[in-house]
C-alpha positions in Angstrom: -20.9 14.3 -25.1 -17.5 15.1 -23.8 -16.1 12.3 -21.6 -14.9 13.3 -18.1 -11.2 13.5 -17.7 -9.5 10.4 -16.3 -8.2 11.0 -12.8 -4.4 11.0 -12.4 -3.1 8.3 -10.2 0.2 8.7 -8.2 1.7 5.3 -7.4 3.9 5.5 -4.4 6.7 3.0 -3.8 8.8 3.1 -0.6 12.1 1.4 -1.2 14.7 0.4 1.3 17.4 -2.0 -0.1 15.1 -3.3 -2.8 17.7 -4.0 -5.6 16.4 -7.5 -6.0 12.8 -6.4 -6.7 12.5 -2.7 -7.7 12.9 -3.1 -11.5 10.3 -5.9 -11.6 7.6 -3.7 -10.0 8.5 -0.8 -12.2 8.3 -3.0 -15.3 4.9 -4.3 -14.3 3.6 -0.8 -13.7 4.7 0.3 -17.1 2.5 -2.5 -18.5 -0.7 -1.0 -17.0 -3.7 -0.6 -19.2 -4.5 2.7 -17.6 -2.9 5.7 -19.3 -2.9 8.5 -16.7 -0.5 7.8 -13.8 2.9 8.7 -12.4 5.3 6.5 -10.3 7.2 8.0 -7.4 9.9 5.8 -5.9 11.0 7.0 -2.4 14.5 5.7 -1.8 14.6 5.3 2.0 18.3 5.6 2.7 19.2 2.4 0.9 22.7 1.0 1.3 22.6 -1.2 -1.8 22.1 -0.4 -5.5 18.4 0.5 -5.3 18.8 4.2 -6.2 21.3 3.5 -9.0 19.0 0.8 -10.5 16.0 3.2 -10.5 18.1 5.9 -12.1 19.2 3.5 -14.8 15.7 2.3 -15.3 14.5 5.9 -15.7 17.3 6.6 -18.2 16.3 3.5 -20.2 12.6 4.5 -20.2 12.9 8.2 -20.9 9.2 8.7 -21.6 8.1 6.8 -18.5 6.4 8.8 -15.8 8.8 7.8 -13.1 10.3 10.0 -10.4 13.0 9.1 -7.9 12.9 11.0 -4.5 15.0 10.5 -1.4 14.1 10.2 2.2 17.0 9.8 4.7 14.8 9.1 7.8 14.3 5.4 7.7 10.7 4.1 8.0 8.1 3.0 5.6 5.8 5.9 6.4 8.6 8.5 6.2 9.2 7.2 2.6 5.5 7.2 1.8 5.0 10.7 3.2 8.0 12.0 1.2 6.5 10.4 -2.0 3.1 11.8 -1.2 4.5 15.4 -1.0 5.8 15.0 -4.6 2.5 13.4 -5.9 0.3 15.3 -8.3 -2.5 12.9 -8.7 -6.0 13.1 -7.3 -5.7 9.4 -6.3 -2.8 7.8 -4.3 -2.0 4.2 -5.1 0.1 2.3 -2.5 2.3 -0.5 -3.7 5.5 -2.1 -2.2 8.7 -2.8 -4.1 8.3 -6.6 -3.9 4.8 -6.5 -5.5 3.9 -7.5 -9.1 0.6 -5.9 -10.1 -1.6 -7.3 -12.8 -2.0 -5.2 -16.0 -5.4 -3.9 -14.9 -4.5 -3.2 -11.3 -4.9 0.6 -11.6 -8.0 0.5 -13.8 -9.7 -2.0 -11.5 -8.8 -0.1 -8.4 -10.1 3.1 -9.8 -13.3 1.4 -11.0 -14.1 0.4 -7.4 -12.9 3.7 -5.9 -14.6 6.2 -8.3 -17.9 4.4 -8.9 -18.5 3.6 -5.3 -17.5 7.0 -4.0 -15.4 5.4 -1.2 -12.4 7.2 0.3 -10.2 4.1 -0.2 -10.1 0.7 -1.7 -7.9 -2.2 -0.7 -7.6 -5.9 -1.5 -5.8 -9.2 -0.6 -2.2 -10.3 -1.1 -1.3 -13.4 -3.1 2.1 -14.5 -1.8 3.2 -15.8 -5.2 6.6 -17.2 -4.1 5.3 -18.9 -0.9 4.7 -22.6 -0.4 1.3 -23.7 -2.0 -0.4 -24.4 1.4 0.6 -21.1 2.9 -0.1 -19.2 -0.4 -3.6 -20.4 -1.0 -4.7 -20.7 2.7 -3.8 -17.0 3.3 -5.5 -15.9 0.1 -8.6 -17.8 0.9 -8.7 -16.5 4.4 -8.3 -12.9 3.3 -11.0 -13.2 0.6 -13.4 -14.9 3.0 -13.0 -13.2 6.3 -11.5 -9.7 5.7 -14.5 -8.2 3.9 -16.9 -9.1 6.7 -14.4 -8.0 9.4 -13.8 -4.7 7.6 -17.5 -3.9 7.4 -18.0 -4.9 11.1 -15.3 -2.7 12.5 -16.4 0.3 10.4 -20.0 -0.2 11.4 -18.9 0.1 15.0 -16.5 3.0 14.2 -13.4 1.0 15.3 -11.3 1.4 12.2 -10.9 -0.3 8.8 -8.7 -2.9 7.1 -6.1 -1.4 4.8 -3.5 -3.5 3.0 -0.4 -1.3 2.7 0.9 -2.6 -0.6 -2.5 -2.8 -2.3 -4.6 0.3 -1.8 -6.1 3.3 -3.6 -6.9 6.4 -1.6 -8.4 9.7 -2.6 -5.6 12.2 -2.2 -7.9 14.8 -0.6 -9.0 12.3 2.0 -5.4 11.4 2.8 -4.6 15.0 3.2 -7.5 15.6 5.5 -6.5 12.6 7.5 -3.1 14.1 8.1 -1.0 12.1 5.6 1.1 9.2 6.7 1.8 8.9 10.4 5.6 8.9 10.7 5.5 8.0 14.4 4.8 4.4 13.2 7.7 3.0 11.4 6.3 -0.4 10.2 3.9 -2.6 12.1 0.7 -0.8 12.8 1.1 1.9 10.1 -1.7 0.4 7.9 -4.0 -0.1 10.9 -3.5 3.5 11.9 -4.1 4.8 8.4 -7.2 2.7 7.9 -8.7 4.0 11.1 -8.1 7.6 10.2 -9.4 7.2 6.7 -12.6 5.5 8.0 -13.4 8.8 9.7 -13.4 10.5 6.3 -15.7 7.9 4.7 -16.0 4.3 3.8 -13.0 2.0 3.1 -13.9 -0.9 0.8 -12.2 -4.3 1.0 -12.5 -5.8 -2.5 -11.5 -9.5 -2.7 -11.2 -9.2 -6.5 -8.4 -6.6 -6.2 -5.6 -9.1 -5.7 -1.9 -8.1 -5.5 0.9 -10.6 -6.0 3.6 -10.0 -3.5 6.6 -11.8 -2.0 6.4 -13.9 1.1 10.0 -13.0 2.0 9.0 -11.5 5.4 7.2 -14.6 6.4 10.1 -16.7 5.2 12.6 -14.7 7.2 10.8 -14.2 10.4 8.3 -17.0 10.5 4.7 -17.1 9.4 3.1 -17.2 12.9 5.4 -14.5 14.3 4.7 -12.0 11.5 1.0 -12.8 11.4 0.7 -12.3 15.2 2.3 -8.9 15.0 -0.2 -7.8 12.3 -3.2 -9.2 14.2 -2.1 -7.7 17.5 -1.9 -4.3 16.0 -5.3 -4.5 14.3 -7.3 -6.0 17.3 -5.6 -3.6 19.7 -7.1 -0.7 17.8 -10.5 -2.4 17.5 -10.8 -3.1 21.2 -9.4 0.2 22.5 -10.9 3.5 21.9 -7.7 5.4 21.8 -5.9 5.7 18.4 -3.0 3.3 17.8 -0.5 6.2 17.6 -1.5 7.2 21.2 -1.2 3.7 22.6 1.7 1.9 20.9 4.7 2.6 18.6 5.9 -0.5 16.9 9.4 -0.3 15.6 10.7 -2.8 13.0 14.4 -3.2 12.2 14.5 -3.7 8.5 
C-alpha cells in the first residue's frame, strides 16, 4: 500500500536584531528528524548583523531549505505575515529566533496535529537559561494549569491558549482566520490568534511539546512585569466578548 505523502511544514522565524541567536535556531532546525520542511526567516528591519548572518548561513548550507525575506514594518506579526505569504507548506510552524527546538520537535508537533485533526497545537516553554527556581516553576505551572485552562476557555467559546514560539497551525485554518493580525505588534498577538483559530476548530495544548527558549525578556524587564502583561491580555479576552483587536492594541518597543 502506498504511504500518504508527508505534509510539508513551513517554519516561520520573525527576526529583529537576533544576531546572537539566529544561527543557533537555524542549526537546531537542520537537525530535525522530519524530512519535509522549509525555513523562512523574516528579517524585521534589523539594525545589526542578523540578515548578513542568515545570508552567510544559507551560503554555507547550500542544500538547506532556508529562505530569507525582508519586512520593513516593525512588529512580530508583520514579520510573521510576511513569512506566511512566502510559505508553501500545508502546516505553519511558529518558532522564535531565541528558541532551541529538540530534534523531534517537528515530527512530534505533526503527530499531535495530524492524528488529532486539530487546527493548531501548542506547548510550553522551558526557559533554559533562566535561574533554576524560575525555570522549573514556570515549566511546572504551564504543564499543570495551561491544558485545563485552554480546554475551559474553548468550551465556553472564549478563545484558546497559543504559545507564539511553539505552535503548529494548519495553513488553511490560518488563512481562513485572516492570517496574522498586524494591528497587534507584540503583547496580545498570540491571544488574538488563538481566539480566531478556536473558531475554526480545536486548539490543543500539549505539555509534552516543550520548546527551550531564552528568558532574556524576563531578565530585561522583570519576571512579574512581563508575566502580568501576558496574563492581562489573555484574561481581558476571556472576560470580554469583543475581540482583543477591537478592545486594545498593545505596543511593545523592542
